[in-house]
PDB file of N, CA, C, O and CB in Angstrom:
ATOM      1  N   MET A   1     105.009 146.073 -58.864  1.00  0.00           N
ATOM      2  CA  MET A   1     104.056 147.118 -60.551  1.00  0.00           C
ATOM      3  C   MET A   1     103.178 147.893 -59.635  1.00  0.00           C
ATOM      4  O   MET A   1     102.627 147.209 -58.773  1.00  0.00           O
ATOM      5  CB  MET A   1     102.669 145.921 -62.109  1.00  0.00           C
ATOM      6  N   LYS A   2     102.909 149.242 -59.628  1.00  0.00           N
ATOM      7  CA  LYS A   2     101.735 149.296 -59.036  1.00  0.00           C
ATOM      8  C   LYS A   2     100.963 150.290 -59.765  1.00  0.00           C
ATOM      9  O   LYS A   2     101.683 151.010 -60.457  1.00  0.00           O
ATOM     10  CB  LYS A   2     101.851 149.555 -57.650  1.00  0.00           C
ATOM     11  N   PRO A   3      99.439 150.613 -59.838  1.00  0.00           N
ATOM     12  CA  PRO A   3      99.007 151.601 -60.929  1.00  0.00           C
ATOM     13  C   PRO A   3      98.434 152.661 -60.091  1.00  0.00           C
ATOM     14  O   PRO A   3      97.991 152.783 -58.948  1.00  0.00           O
ATOM     15  CB  PRO A   3      97.915 151.013 -62.066  1.00  0.00           C
ATOM     16  N   PHE A   4      98.682 153.573 -61.426  1.00  0.00           N
ATOM     17  CA  PHE A   4      98.709 155.356 -60.818  1.00  0.00           C
ATOM     18  C   PHE A   4      97.558 155.670 -61.894  1.00  0.00           C
ATOM     19  O   PHE A   4      97.389 155.108 -62.976  1.00  0.00           O
ATOM     20  CB  PHE A   4     100.577 156.590 -61.091  1.00  0.00           C
ATOM     21  N   LYS A   5      97.044 156.384 -61.503  1.00  0.00           N
ATOM     22  CA  LYS A   5      95.784 157.107 -61.711  1.00  0.00           C
ATOM     23  C   LYS A   5      96.064 158.762 -62.217  1.00  0.00           C
ATOM     24  O   LYS A   5      96.199 159.761 -61.510  1.00  0.00           O
ATOM     25  CB  LYS A   5      94.929 157.028 -60.223  1.00  0.00           C
ATOM     26  N   ILE A   6      96.093 158.624 -63.755  1.00  0.00           N
ATOM     27  CA  ILE A   6      96.888 159.944 -64.307  1.00  0.00           C
ATOM     28  C   ILE A   6      95.883 160.946 -64.713  1.00  0.00           C
ATOM     29  O   ILE A   6      94.743 160.626 -65.051  1.00  0.00           O
ATOM     30  CB  ILE A   6      97.874 159.640 -65.638  1.00  0.00           C
ATOM     31  N   ILE A   7      96.341 162.237 -64.676  1.00  0.00           N
ATOM     32  CA  ILE A   7      95.137 162.649 -65.451  1.00  0.00           C
ATOM     33  C   ILE A   7      95.526 163.619 -66.787  1.00  0.00           C
ATOM     34  O   ILE A   7      96.092 164.657 -66.446  1.00  0.00           O
ATOM     35  CB  ILE A   7      94.126 163.472 -64.395  1.00  0.00           C
ATOM     36  N   VAL A   8      95.433 163.549 -67.458  1.00  0.00           N
ATOM     37  CA  VAL A   8      95.827 164.263 -68.904  1.00  0.00           C
ATOM     38  C   VAL A   8      94.874 165.696 -68.790  1.00  0.00           C
ATOM     39  O   VAL A   8      93.771 165.853 -68.266  1.00  0.00           O
ATOM     40  CB  VAL A   8      95.312 163.116 -70.512  1.00  0.00           C
ATOM     41  N   GLU A   9      95.636 166.527 -69.399  1.00  0.00           N
ATOM     42  CA  GLU A   9      94.661 167.828 -69.676  1.00  0.00           C
ATOM     43  C   GLU A   9      95.093 168.239 -71.547  1.00  0.00           C
ATOM     44  O   GLU A   9      96.150 168.206 -72.176  1.00  0.00           O
ATOM     45  CB  GLU A   9      95.225 169.478 -68.262  1.00  0.00           C
ATOM     46  N   LYS A  10      94.187 168.471 -71.779  1.00  0.00           N
ATOM     47  CA  LYS A  10      93.836 168.968 -73.348  1.00  0.00           C
ATOM     48  C   LYS A  10      94.605 170.556 -72.837  1.00  0.00           C
ATOM     49  O   LYS A  10      94.233 171.082 -71.788  1.00  0.00           O
ATOM     50  CB  LYS A  10      91.620 168.990 -73.967  1.00  0.00           C
ATOM     51  N   HIS A  11      95.600 171.150 -73.637  1.00  0.00           N
ATOM     52  CA  HIS A  11      95.857 172.710 -73.987  1.00  0.00           C
ATOM     53  C   HIS A  11      95.814 173.235 -75.386  1.00  0.00           C
ATOM     54  O   HIS A  11      95.929 172.510 -76.374  1.00  0.00           O
ATOM     55  CB  HIS A  11      97.192 173.095 -73.547  1.00  0.00           C
ATOM     56  N   PRO A  12      95.640 174.547 -75.422  1.00  0.00           N
ATOM     57  CA  PRO A  12      96.063 174.820 -76.778  1.00  0.00           C
ATOM     58  C   PRO A  12      97.485 174.425 -77.280  1.00  0.00           C
ATOM     59  O   PRO A  12      97.865 174.750 -78.406  1.00  0.00           O
ATOM     60  CB  PRO A  12      95.926 176.189 -76.952  1.00  0.00           C
ATOM     61  N   ASP A  13      98.170 173.798 -76.514  1.00  0.00           N
ATOM     62  CA  ASP A  13      99.255 173.495 -77.721  1.00  0.00           C
ATOM     63  C   ASP A  13     100.005 172.424 -77.196  1.00  0.00           C
ATOM     64  O   ASP A  13     101.232 172.344 -77.138  1.00  0.00           O
ATOM     65  CB  ASP A  13     100.310 174.761 -78.146  1.00  0.00           C
ATOM     66  N   GLY A  14      98.700 171.164 -76.614  1.00  0.00           N
ATOM     67  CA  GLY A  14      99.308 169.707 -76.735  1.00  0.00           C
ATOM     68  C   GLY A  14      98.532 169.660 -75.215  1.00  0.00           C
ATOM     69  O   GLY A  14      97.747 170.400 -74.622  1.00  0.00           O
ATOM     70  N   TYR A  15      99.200 168.368 -74.931  1.00  0.00           N
ATOM     71  CA  TYR A  15      98.191 167.526 -73.853  1.00  0.00           C
ATOM     72  C   TYR A  15      99.736 167.593 -72.205  1.00  0.00           C
ATOM     73  O   TYR A  15     100.906 167.964 -72.299  1.00  0.00           O
ATOM     74  CB  TYR A  15      97.634 165.073 -74.852  1.00  0.00           C
ATOM     75  N   VAL A  16      99.049 167.118 -71.076  1.00  0.00           N
ATOM     76  CA  VAL A  16     100.210 167.642 -69.935  1.00  0.00           C
ATOM     77  C   VAL A  16      99.010 166.091 -69.581  1.00  0.00           C
ATOM     78  O   VAL A  16      97.906 165.681 -69.940  1.00  0.00           O
ATOM     79  CB  VAL A  16     100.379 169.816 -68.796  1.00  0.00           C
ATOM     80  N   ALA A  17     100.362 165.620 -68.485  1.00  0.00           N
ATOM     81  CA  ALA A  17      99.934 164.648 -67.334  1.00  0.00           C
ATOM     82  C   ALA A  17     100.340 164.112 -67.022  1.00  0.00           C
ATOM     83  O   ALA A  17     101.094 163.339 -67.613  1.00  0.00           O
ATOM     84  CB  ALA A  17      99.289 164.036 -67.211  1.00  0.00           C
ATOM     85  N   TYR A  18      99.986 164.183 -65.232  1.00  0.00           N
ATOM     86  CA  TYR A  18     100.582 163.585 -64.267  1.00  0.00           C
ATOM     87  C   TYR A  18      99.924 162.931 -63.421  1.00  0.00           C
ATOM     88  O   TYR A  18      98.727 163.134 -63.622  1.00  0.00           O
ATOM     89  CB  TYR A  18     101.204 164.263 -63.720  1.00  0.00           C
ATOM     90  N   PRO A  19     100.129 162.098 -62.390  1.00  0.00           N
ATOM     91  CA  PRO A  19      99.928 161.080 -61.623  1.00  0.00           C
ATOM     92  C   PRO A  19      99.067 161.750 -60.559  1.00  0.00           C
ATOM     93  O   PRO A  19      98.871 162.959 -60.674  1.00  0.00           O
ATOM     94  CB  PRO A  19     101.209 160.399 -61.174  1.00  0.00           C
ATOM     95  N   ILE A  20      98.607 161.175 -59.675  1.00  0.00           N
ATOM     96  CA  ILE A  20      97.842 161.555 -58.619  1.00  0.00           C
ATOM     97  C   ILE A  20      98.773 160.350 -57.724  1.00  0.00           C
ATOM     98  O   ILE A  20      99.320 159.335 -58.155  1.00  0.00           O
ATOM     99  CB  ILE A  20      95.963 161.451 -58.834  1.00  0.00           C
ATOM    100  N   GLY A  21      98.717 160.852 -56.443  1.00  0.00           N
ATOM    101  CA  GLY A  21      99.360 160.164 -55.263  1.00  0.00           C
ATOM    102  C   GLY A  21     100.851 159.771 -55.617  1.00  0.00           C
ATOM    103  O   GLY A  21     101.278 158.621 -55.722  1.00  0.00           O
ATOM    104  N   MET A  22     101.557 160.944 -55.780  1.00  0.00           N
ATOM    105  CA  MET A  22     102.913 160.857 -55.724  1.00  0.00           C
ATOM    106  C   MET A  22     103.718 161.929 -55.502  1.00  0.00           C
ATOM    107  O   MET A  22     103.638 162.971 -56.152  1.00  0.00           O
ATOM    108  CB  MET A  22     103.293 160.377 -56.701  1.00  0.00           C
ATOM    109  N   ARG A  23     104.453 161.744 -54.664  1.00  0.00           N
ATOM    110  CA  ARG A  23     105.202 163.204 -53.518  1.00  0.00           C
ATOM    111  C   ARG A  23     106.181 163.928 -55.082  1.00  0.00           C
ATOM    112  O   ARG A  23     106.731 163.366 -56.030  1.00  0.00           O
ATOM    113  CB  ARG A  23     106.914 162.305 -51.504  1.00  0.00           C
ATOM    114  N   GLY A  24     106.043 165.129 -54.768  1.00  0.00           N
ATOM    115  CA  GLY A  24     107.069 166.110 -55.596  1.00  0.00           C
ATOM    116  C   GLY A  24     106.319 165.819 -57.041  1.00  0.00           C
ATOM    117  O   GLY A  24     105.239 165.241 -57.163  1.00  0.00           O
ATOM    118  N   VAL A  25     107.295 166.454 -58.312  1.00  0.00           N
ATOM    119  CA  VAL A  25     106.492 166.992 -59.175  1.00  0.00           C
ATOM    120  C   VAL A  25     106.659 165.629 -60.251  1.00  0.00           C
ATOM    121  O   VAL A  25     107.708 164.983 -60.248  1.00  0.00           O
ATOM    122  CB  VAL A  25     106.969 168.621 -59.670  1.00  0.00           C
ATOM    123  N   VAL A  26     105.509 165.274 -61.161  1.00  0.00           N
ATOM    124  CA  VAL A  26     105.900 164.267 -62.035  1.00  0.00           C
ATOM    125  C   VAL A  26     104.883 164.468 -63.101  1.00  0.00           C
ATOM    126  O   VAL A  26     103.688 164.205 -62.963  1.00  0.00           O
ATOM    127  CB  VAL A  26     105.945 162.825 -61.404  1.00  0.00           C
ATOM    128  N   VAL A  27     105.634 165.123 -64.559  1.00  0.00           N
ATOM    129  CA  VAL A  27     104.661 165.644 -65.464  1.00  0.00           C
ATOM    130  C   VAL A  27     105.386 165.140 -66.690  1.00  0.00           C
ATOM    131  O   VAL A  27     106.605 165.040 -66.826  1.00  0.00           O
ATOM    132  CB  VAL A  27     104.353 167.289 -65.382  1.00  0.00           C
ATOM    133  N   GLY A  28     104.423 164.835 -67.575  1.00  0.00           N
ATOM    134  CA  GLY A  28     104.599 164.105 -68.963  1.00  0.00           C
ATOM    135  C   GLY A  28     104.167 165.273 -69.674  1.00  0.00           C
ATOM    136  O   GLY A  28     103.674 166.164 -68.983  1.00  0.00           O
ATOM    137  N   GLU A  29     104.279 165.514 -71.332  1.00  0.00           N
ATOM    138  CA  GLU A  29     103.759 166.645 -72.005  1.00  0.00           C
ATOM    139  C   GLU A  29     103.736 165.378 -73.405  1.00  0.00           C
ATOM    140  O   GLU A  29     104.169 164.236 -73.255  1.00  0.00           O
ATOM    141  CB  GLU A  29     104.896 168.388 -72.030  1.00  0.00           C
ATOM    142  N   GLY A  30     103.174 165.874 -74.632  1.00  0.00           N
ATOM    143  CA  GLY A  30     103.055 165.421 -75.985  1.00  0.00           C
ATOM    144  C   GLY A  30     102.139 166.020 -76.325  1.00  0.00           C
ATOM    145  O   GLY A  30     101.196 166.445 -75.657  1.00  0.00           O
ATOM    146  N   ASP A  31     102.437 166.130 -77.839  1.00  0.00           N
ATOM    147  CA  ASP A  31     101.303 166.443 -78.725  1.00  0.00           C
ATOM    148  C   ASP A  31     100.235 166.232 -78.587  1.00  0.00           C
ATOM    149  O   ASP A  31      99.418 167.148 -78.490  1.00  0.00           O
ATOM    150  CB  ASP A  31     101.320 166.092 -79.637  1.00  0.00           C
ATOM    151  N   THR A  32      99.842 164.744 -78.525  1.00  0.00           N
ATOM    152  CA  THR A  32      99.121 163.867 -78.788  1.00  0.00           C
ATOM    153  C   THR A  32      98.506 162.986 -77.275  1.00  0.00           C
ATOM    154  O   THR A  32      99.439 162.513 -76.625  1.00  0.00           O
ATOM    155  CB  THR A  32      99.953 163.115 -79.813  1.00  0.00           C
ATOM    156  N   CYS A  33      97.373 162.777 -76.789  1.00  0.00           N
ATOM    157  CA  CYS A  33      97.361 162.773 -75.257  1.00  0.00           C
ATOM    158  C   CYS A  33      98.153 161.116 -75.007  1.00  0.00           C
ATOM    159  O   CYS A  33      98.600 160.764 -73.916  1.00  0.00           O
ATOM    160  CB  CYS A  33      95.448 162.958 -74.536  1.00  0.00           C
ATOM    161  N   ASP A  34      98.179 160.475 -75.949  1.00  0.00           N
ATOM    162  CA  ASP A  34      99.511 158.831 -75.876  1.00  0.00           C
ATOM    163  C   ASP A  34     100.832 159.658 -75.968  1.00  0.00           C
ATOM    164  O   ASP A  34     101.627 159.269 -75.112  1.00  0.00           O
ATOM    165  CB  ASP A  34      99.500 157.323 -77.693  1.00  0.00           C
ATOM    166  N   GLU A  35     101.139 160.302 -76.453  1.00  0.00           N
ATOM    167  CA  GLU A  35     102.279 161.225 -75.891  1.00  0.00           C
ATOM    168  C   GLU A  35     102.716 161.555 -75.186  1.00  0.00           C
ATOM    169  O   GLU A  35     103.928 161.564 -74.973  1.00  0.00           O
ATOM    170  CB  GLU A  35     102.419 161.896 -75.938  1.00  0.00           C
ATOM    171  N   ALA A  36     101.405 162.167 -74.222  1.00  0.00           N
ATOM    172  CA  ALA A  36     101.921 162.447 -73.087  1.00  0.00           C
ATOM    173  C   ALA A  36     101.868 161.242 -71.833  1.00  0.00           C
ATOM    174  O   ALA A  36     102.595 161.028 -70.863  1.00  0.00           O
ATOM    175  CB  ALA A  36     101.240 163.670 -72.766  1.00  0.00           C
ATOM    176  N   ILE A  37     100.978 160.764 -72.220  1.00  0.00           N
ATOM    177  CA  ILE A  37     101.018 159.320 -71.032  1.00  0.00           C
ATOM    178  C   ILE A  37     102.195 158.566 -70.729  1.00  0.00           C
ATOM    179  O   ILE A  37     102.732 158.423 -69.630  1.00  0.00           O
ATOM    180  CB  ILE A  37     100.138 158.101 -71.494  1.00  0.00           C
ATOM    181  N   ILE A  38     102.695 157.867 -72.398  1.00  0.00           N
ATOM    182  CA  ILE A  38     104.573 157.588 -72.800  1.00  0.00           C
ATOM    183  C   ILE A  38     105.177 158.703 -71.545  1.00  0.00           C
ATOM    184  O   ILE A  38     105.431 158.450 -70.368  1.00  0.00           O
ATOM    185  CB  ILE A  38     105.255 158.342 -75.025  1.00  0.00           C
ATOM    186  N   ASP A  39     105.283 159.939 -72.259  1.00  0.00           N
ATOM    187  CA  ASP A  39     106.167 160.398 -71.055  1.00  0.00           C
ATOM    188  C   ASP A  39     106.102 160.696 -69.720  1.00  0.00           C
ATOM    189  O   ASP A  39     107.068 160.858 -68.974  1.00  0.00           O
ATOM    190  CB  ASP A  39     106.556 161.232 -71.264  1.00  0.00           C
ATOM    191  N   VAL A  40     104.742 160.775 -69.385  1.00  0.00           N
ATOM    192  CA  VAL A  40     104.568 160.963 -67.427  1.00  0.00           C
ATOM    193  C   VAL A  40     104.796 159.123 -67.260  1.00  0.00           C
ATOM    194  O   VAL A  40     105.664 158.856 -66.429  1.00  0.00           O
ATOM    195  CB  VAL A  40     102.229 161.788 -66.567  1.00  0.00           C
ATOM    196  N   THR A  41     104.339 158.261 -67.727  1.00  0.00           N
ATOM    197  CA  THR A  41     105.157 156.669 -67.553  1.00  0.00           C
ATOM    198  C   THR A  41     106.372 157.025 -67.265  1.00  0.00           C
ATOM    199  O   THR A  41     106.458 157.501 -66.133  1.00  0.00           O
ATOM    200  CB  THR A  41     105.268 155.587 -68.905  1.00  0.00           C
ATOM    201  N   SER A  42     107.357 156.978 -67.856  1.00  0.00           N
ATOM    202  CA  SER A  42     108.913 157.096 -68.171  1.00  0.00           C
ATOM    203  C   SER A  42     109.334 158.402 -66.839  1.00  0.00           C
ATOM    204  O   SER A  42     110.350 158.231 -66.165  1.00  0.00           O
ATOM    205  CB  SER A  42     109.237 157.742 -70.226  1.00  0.00           C
ATOM    206  N   ALA A  43     108.517 159.528 -66.625  1.00  0.00           N
ATOM    207  CA  ALA A  43     108.706 159.827 -65.438  1.00  0.00           C
ATOM    208  C   ALA A  43     108.304 159.350 -64.152  1.00  0.00           C
ATOM    209  O   ALA A  43     109.066 159.206 -63.196  1.00  0.00           O
ATOM    210  CB  ALA A  43     108.477 160.674 -65.476  1.00  0.00           C
ATOM    211  N   ILE A  44     107.127 159.121 -64.164  1.00  0.00           N
ATOM    212  CA  ILE A  44     107.081 157.855 -62.910  1.00  0.00           C
ATOM    213  C   ILE A  44     108.036 156.698 -62.640  1.00  0.00           C
ATOM    214  O   ILE A  44     108.015 156.009 -61.621  1.00  0.00           O
ATOM    215  CB  ILE A  44     105.893 157.057 -63.078  1.00  0.00           C
ATOM    216  N   LYS A  45     108.838 156.567 -63.619  1.00  0.00           N
ATOM    217  CA  LYS A  45     109.330 154.998 -63.416  1.00  0.00           C
ATOM    218  C   LYS A  45     110.748 155.499 -63.144  1.00  0.00           C
ATOM    219  O   LYS A  45     111.564 154.694 -62.697  1.00  0.00           O
ATOM    220  CB  LYS A  45     109.151 153.746 -64.887  1.00  0.00           C
ATOM    221  N   PHE A  46     111.198 157.085 -63.437  1.00  0.00           N
ATOM    222  CA  PHE A  46     112.390 157.289 -62.716  1.00  0.00           C
ATOM    223  C   PHE A  46     112.645 158.303 -61.694  1.00  0.00           C
ATOM    224  O   PHE A  46     113.681 158.658 -61.131  1.00  0.00           O
ATOM    225  CB  PHE A  46     113.233 157.459 -63.533  1.00  0.00           C
ATOM    226  N   HIS A  47     111.228 158.735 -61.590  1.00  0.00           N
ATOM    227  CA  HIS A  47     111.013 159.429 -59.832  1.00  0.00           C
ATOM    228  C   HIS A  47     110.920 157.996 -58.825  1.00  0.00           C
ATOM    229  O   HIS A  47     110.942 158.071 -57.596  1.00  0.00           O
ATOM    230  CB  HIS A  47     109.067 160.567 -59.594  1.00  0.00           C
ATOM    231  N   ILE A  48     110.819 156.768 -59.543  1.00  0.00           N
ATOM    232  CA  ILE A  48     110.773 156.060 -58.330  1.00  0.00           C
ATOM    233  C   ILE A  48     111.697 155.229 -58.141  1.00  0.00           C
ATOM    234  O   ILE A  48     111.540 154.221 -57.452  1.00  0.00           O
ATOM    235  CB  ILE A  48     109.736 155.447 -58.146  1.00  0.00           C
ATOM    236  N   GLU A  49     113.033 155.605 -58.858  1.00  0.00           N
ATOM    237  CA  GLU A  49     114.273 154.888 -59.469  1.00  0.00           C
ATOM    238  C   GLU A  49     114.944 155.750 -58.535  1.00  0.00           C
ATOM    239  O   GLU A  49     115.943 155.488 -57.864  1.00  0.00           O
ATOM    240  CB  GLU A  49     114.699 154.929 -61.224  1.00  0.00           C
ATOM    241  N   THR A  50     114.258 156.833 -58.575  1.00  0.00           N
ATOM    242  CA  THR A  50     115.088 157.929 -57.799  1.00  0.00           C
ATOM    243  C   THR A  50     114.770 157.963 -56.090  1.00  0.00           C
ATOM    244  O   THR A  50     115.545 157.972 -55.134  1.00  0.00           O
ATOM    245  CB  THR A  50     114.654 159.504 -58.501  1.00  0.00           C
ATOM    246  N   PHE A  51     113.487 157.976 -56.160  1.00  0.00           N
ATOM    247  CA  PHE A  51     113.212 158.207 -54.889  1.00  0.00           C
ATOM    248  C   PHE A  51     112.813 156.915 -54.005  1.00  0.00           C
ATOM    249  O   PHE A  51     112.890 157.028 -52.781  1.00  0.00           O
ATOM    250  CB  PHE A  51     112.195 159.192 -54.905  1.00  0.00           C
ATOM    251  N   GLY A  52     112.516 156.055 -54.402  1.00  0.00           N
ATOM    252  CA  GLY A  52     112.037 154.758 -53.966  1.00  0.00           C
ATOM    253  C   GLY A  52     110.832 154.798 -53.324  1.00  0.00           C
ATOM    254  O   GLY A  52     110.115 155.577 -53.953  1.00  0.00           O
ATOM    255  N   VAL A  53     110.144 154.257 -52.202  1.00  0.00           N
ATOM    256  CA  VAL A  53     108.809 154.417 -51.237  1.00  0.00           C
ATOM    257  C   VAL A  53     109.314 155.634 -51.128  1.00  0.00           C
ATOM    258  O   VAL A  53     108.368 156.056 -51.793  1.00  0.00           O
ATOM    259  CB  VAL A  53     108.451 153.482 -49.754  1.00  0.00           C
ATOM    260  N   ASP A  54     109.758 156.332 -50.968  1.00  0.00           N
ATOM    261  CA  ASP A  54     109.656 158.055 -51.052  1.00  0.00           C
ATOM    262  C   ASP A  54     108.726 158.659 -52.119  1.00  0.00           C
ATOM    263  O   ASP A  54     107.876 159.536 -51.967  1.00  0.00           O
ATOM    264  CB  ASP A  54     111.141 158.724 -51.421  1.00  0.00           C
ATOM    265  N   ALA A  55     108.929 158.278 -52.756  1.00  0.00           N
ATOM    266  CA  ALA A  55     108.196 158.912 -54.031  1.00  0.00           C
ATOM    267  C   ALA A  55     106.557 158.512 -53.626  1.00  0.00           C
ATOM    268  O   ALA A  55     105.669 159.250 -54.052  1.00  0.00           O
ATOM    269  CB  ALA A  55     108.814 158.097 -55.752  1.00  0.00           C
ATOM    270  N   PHE A  56     106.312 157.677 -53.040  1.00  0.00           N
ATOM    271  CA  PHE A  56     104.786 157.547 -52.793  1.00  0.00           C
ATOM    272  C   PHE A  56     104.271 158.294 -51.646  1.00  0.00           C
ATOM    273  O   PHE A  56     104.771 158.619 -50.569  1.00  0.00           O
ATOM    274  CB  PHE A  56     104.392 156.124 -52.569  1.00  0.00           C
ATOM    275  N   SER A  57     102.488 158.573 -52.491  1.00  0.00           N
ATOM    276  CA  SER A  57     102.167 159.445 -51.223  1.00  0.00           C
ATOM    277  C   SER A  57     101.573 158.215 -49.785  1.00  0.00           C
ATOM    278  O   SER A  57     101.359 157.003 -49.812  1.00  0.00           O
ATOM    279  CB  SER A  57     100.666 160.775 -51.814  1.00  0.00           C
ATOM    280  N   ASP A  58     101.486 159.086 -48.836  1.00  0.00           N
ATOM    281  CA  ASP A  58     101.218 158.517 -47.463  1.00  0.00           C
ATOM    282  C   ASP A  58      99.243 157.968 -47.580  1.00  0.00           C
ATOM    283  O   ASP A  58      98.497 157.385 -46.793  1.00  0.00           O
ATOM    284  CB  ASP A  58     101.656 160.089 -46.050  1.00  0.00           C
ATOM    285  N   ASP A  59      99.114 158.367 -48.545  1.00  0.00           N
ATOM    286  CA  ASP A  59      97.395 158.079 -48.683  1.00  0.00           C
ATOM    287  C   ASP A  59      97.271 157.291 -49.173  1.00  0.00           C
ATOM    288  O   ASP A  59      98.316 156.957 -49.732  1.00  0.00           O
ATOM    289  CB  ASP A  59      96.467 158.821 -49.266  1.00  0.00           C
ATOM    290  N   ASP A  60      96.479 156.656 -49.345  1.00  0.00           N
ATOM    291  CA  ASP A  60      95.950 155.696 -50.486  1.00  0.00           C
ATOM    292  C   ASP A  60      94.716 156.277 -51.412  1.00  0.00           C
ATOM    293  O   ASP A  60      93.693 155.966 -50.801  1.00  0.00           O
ATOM    294  CB  ASP A  60      95.413 154.300 -49.764  1.00  0.00           C
ATOM    295  N   ILE A  61      94.491 156.722 -52.171  1.00  0.00           N
ATOM    296  CA  ILE A  61      93.626 157.211 -53.292  1.00  0.00           C
ATOM    297  C   ILE A  61      92.928 156.026 -53.621  1.00  0.00           C
ATOM    298  O   ILE A  61      93.636 155.143 -54.106  1.00  0.00           O
ATOM    299  CB  ILE A  61      94.379 157.840 -54.548  1.00  0.00           C
ATOM    300  N   ILE A  62      91.280 155.680 -53.435  1.00  0.00           N
ATOM    301  CA  ILE A  62      90.599 154.874 -53.559  1.00  0.00           C
ATOM    302  C   ILE A  62      89.510 155.113 -55.090  1.00  0.00           C
ATOM    303  O   ILE A  62      88.847 154.338 -55.778  1.00  0.00           O
ATOM    304  CB  ILE A  62      90.065 154.816 -52.197  1.00  0.00           C
ATOM    305  N   ASP A  63      89.741 156.406 -55.122  1.00  0.00           N
ATOM    306  CA  ASP A  63      88.808 157.219 -56.487  1.00  0.00           C
ATOM    307  C   ASP A  63      89.212 158.648 -56.940  1.00  0.00           C
ATOM    308  O   ASP A  63      89.033 159.600 -56.180  1.00  0.00           O
ATOM    309  CB  ASP A  63      87.138 157.475 -56.048  1.00  0.00           C
ATOM    310  N   THR A  64      89.679 158.781 -57.999  1.00  0.00           N
ATOM    311  CA  THR A  64      89.639 160.234 -58.300  1.00  0.00           C
ATOM    312  C   THR A  64      88.196 160.752 -58.863  1.00  0.00           C
ATOM    313  O   THR A  64      87.481 159.905 -59.399  1.00  0.00           O
ATOM    314  CB  THR A  64      90.783 160.541 -59.376  1.00  0.00           C
ATOM    315  N   MET A  65      87.808 161.872 -58.787  1.00  0.00           N
ATOM    316  CA  MET A  65      86.850 162.581 -59.641  1.00  0.00           C
ATOM    317  C   MET A  65      86.775 164.111 -59.776  1.00  0.00           C
ATOM    318  O   MET A  65      86.804 164.935 -58.862  1.00  0.00           O
ATOM    319  CB  MET A  65      85.640 162.193 -59.231  1.00  0.00           C
ATOM    320  N   ILE A  66      86.669 164.329 -61.130  1.00  0.00           N
ATOM    321  CA  ILE A  66      86.683 165.953 -61.636  1.00  0.00           C
ATOM    322  C   ILE A  66      85.270 166.177 -61.304  1.00  0.00           C
ATOM    323  O   ILE A  66      84.399 165.325 -61.477  1.00  0.00           O
ATOM    324  CB  ILE A  66      87.075 166.339 -63.441  1.00  0.00           C
ATOM    325  N   ALA A  67      85.028 167.579 -60.729  1.00  0.00           N
ATOM    326  CA  ALA A  67      84.236 168.325 -60.181  1.00  0.00           C
ATOM    327  C   ALA A  67      84.054 169.628 -60.909  1.00  0.00           C
ATOM    328  O   ALA A  67      85.049 170.249 -61.283  1.00  0.00           O
ATOM    329  CB  ALA A  67      84.615 168.438 -58.955  1.00  0.00           C
ATOM    330  N   GLU A  68      83.266 169.919 -61.052  1.00  0.00           N
ATOM    331  CA  GLU A  68      82.951 171.570 -61.429  1.00  0.00           C
ATOM    332  C   GLU A  68      81.980 172.405 -60.538  1.00  0.00           C
ATOM    333  O   GLU A  68      80.965 171.941 -60.021  1.00  0.00           O
ATOM    334  CB  GLU A  68      82.258 171.680 -62.904  1.00  0.00           C
ATOM    335  N   VAL A  69      82.347 173.498 -60.439  1.00  0.00           N
ATOM    336  CA  VAL A  69      81.634 174.347 -59.381  1.00  0.00           C
ATOM    337  C   VAL A  69      81.799 176.121 -60.359  1.00  0.00           C
ATOM    338  O   VAL A  69      82.609 176.550 -61.180  1.00  0.00           O
ATOM    339  CB  VAL A  69      82.718 174.175 -57.432  1.00  0.00           C
ATOM    340  N   VAL A  70      80.894 176.539 -59.872  1.00  0.00           N
ATOM    341  CA  VAL A  70      80.706 178.090 -60.781  1.00  0.00           C
ATOM    342  C   VAL A  70      81.269 179.248 -59.116  1.00  0.00           C
ATOM    343  O   VAL A  70      80.543 179.198 -58.124  1.00  0.00           O
ATOM    344  CB  VAL A  70      78.179 178.459 -61.562  1.00  0.00           C
ATOM    345  N   VAL A  71      82.232 179.927 -59.105  1.00  0.00           N
ATOM    346  CA  VAL A  71      82.393 181.079 -58.168  1.00  0.00           C
ATOM    347  C   VAL A  71      81.832 182.575 -58.914  1.00  0.00           C
ATOM    348  O   VAL A  71      81.888 183.635 -58.289  1.00  0.00           O
ATOM    349  CB  VAL A  71      84.106 181.160 -57.750  1.00  0.00           C
TER     350      VAL A  71
END
């Protein structure tokens, strides 16, 4: 078992969640934050079963931050 950092975004029509540090596109969605996390967890498991160690990025992510800039 490997822990994953998950980004969850709230959109007008629901929630979208995706992991950091995986190759490929892995996304979950739901009407609630919890539903999106459950969906992305299932997608991560499927992605790992399908691609094995190739599912992981070569980079070891230590921390994730969100920053805002004005352009």
